[in-house]
C-alpha positions as CSV (number, residue, x, y, z in Angstrom):
1,X,37.8,0.0,-28.4
2,X,38.9,-3.2,-26.7
3,X,42.6,-3.7,-27.3
4,X,42.7,-7.3,-26.0
5,X,40.2,-8.7,-28.5
6,X,36.7,-8.6,-30.0
7,X,33.4,-10.3,-29.5
8,X,30.9,-11.4,-32.2
9,X,27.3,-10.5,-31.4
10,X,23.9,-11.6,-32.6
11,X,22.6,-8.3,-33.9
12,X,19.0,-9.4,-33.4
13,X,19.3,-10.3,-29.7
14,X,22.5,-8.6,-28.6
15,X,23.7,-11.9,-27.3
16,X,27.5,-12.4,-27.3
17,X,28.4,-15.4,-29.5
18,X,32.1,-15.8,-29.1
19,X,35.1,-13.7,-28.0
20,X,38.4,-13.7,-30.0
21,X,41.8,-12.4,-28.8
22,X,43.9,-10.2,-31.0
23,X,47.3,-11.6,-32.0
24,X,50.4,-9.7,-31.0
25,X,53.1,-8.9,-33.5
26,X,55.2,-12.0,-32.8
27,X,52.1,-14.3,-33.2
28,X,51.2,-12.5,-36.4
29,X,54.8,-12.9,-37.8
30,X,54.7,-16.6,-36.9
31,X,51.3,-17.2,-38.7
32,X,52.5,-15.3,-41.8
33,X,55.7,-17.4,-41.9
34,X,53.7,-20.6,-41.6
35,X,51.3,-19.5,-44.3
36,X,54.2,-18.7,-46.6
37,X,55.8,-22.1,-45.9
38,X,52.5,-23.8,-46.6
39,X,52.0,-21.8,-49.8
40,X,55.5,-22.7,-51.1
41,X,54.8,-26.4,-50.3
42,X,51.2,-26.3,-51.9
43,X,52.5,-24.7,-55.1
44,X,54.8,-27.6,-55.7
45,X,51.9,-30.0,-55.8
46,X,50.5,-31.2,-59.2
47,X,47.3,-29.5,-60.4
48,X,45.6,-32.9,-60.0
49,X,46.6,-33.1,-56.3
50,X,45.6,-29.5,-55.6
51,X,42.2,-30.2,-57.3
52,X,41.8,-33.3,-55.1
53,X,42.5,-31.3,-51.9
54,X,40.0,-28.6,-52.9
55,X,37.4,-31.3,-53.7
56,X,37.8,-32.7,-50.3
57,X,37.5,-29.3,-48.8
58,X,34.2,-28.8,-50.8
59,X,32.9,-32.1,-49.5
60,X,33.7,-31.1,-45.9
61,X,32.0,-27.7,-46.3
62,X,28.9,-29.4,-47.7
63,X,28.8,-31.9,-44.9
64,X,28.8,-29.0,-42.4
65,X,26.6,-26.6,-44.4
66,X,23.7,-26.5,-41.8
67,X,26.1,-25.6,-39.0
68,X,28.0,-23.1,-41.1
69,X,24.9,-21.5,-42.3
70,X,23.7,-21.1,-38.7
71,X,26.9,-19.4,-37.6
72,X,26.8,-17.1,-40.6
73,X,23.2,-16.0,-40.3
74,X,23.4,-15.6,-36.5
75,X,26.4,-13.2,-36.9
76,X,24.7,-11.3,-39.7
């Protein structure tokens, strides 16, 4: 097992798609702290504002659905 990271591979061709590095403990702790801070901020928003944010996210996902579908199917 590679301890520095991992690579996604197209299972059909064996072609490497992208390589990702593993996070160390300090990086993981930092990410978790930032996620907790974001969650605490997000939960104070009104239901209307949260719904609006998720609606914008849905629009962005729909705009990029061809690209996202390509990545998903290539990796599967």
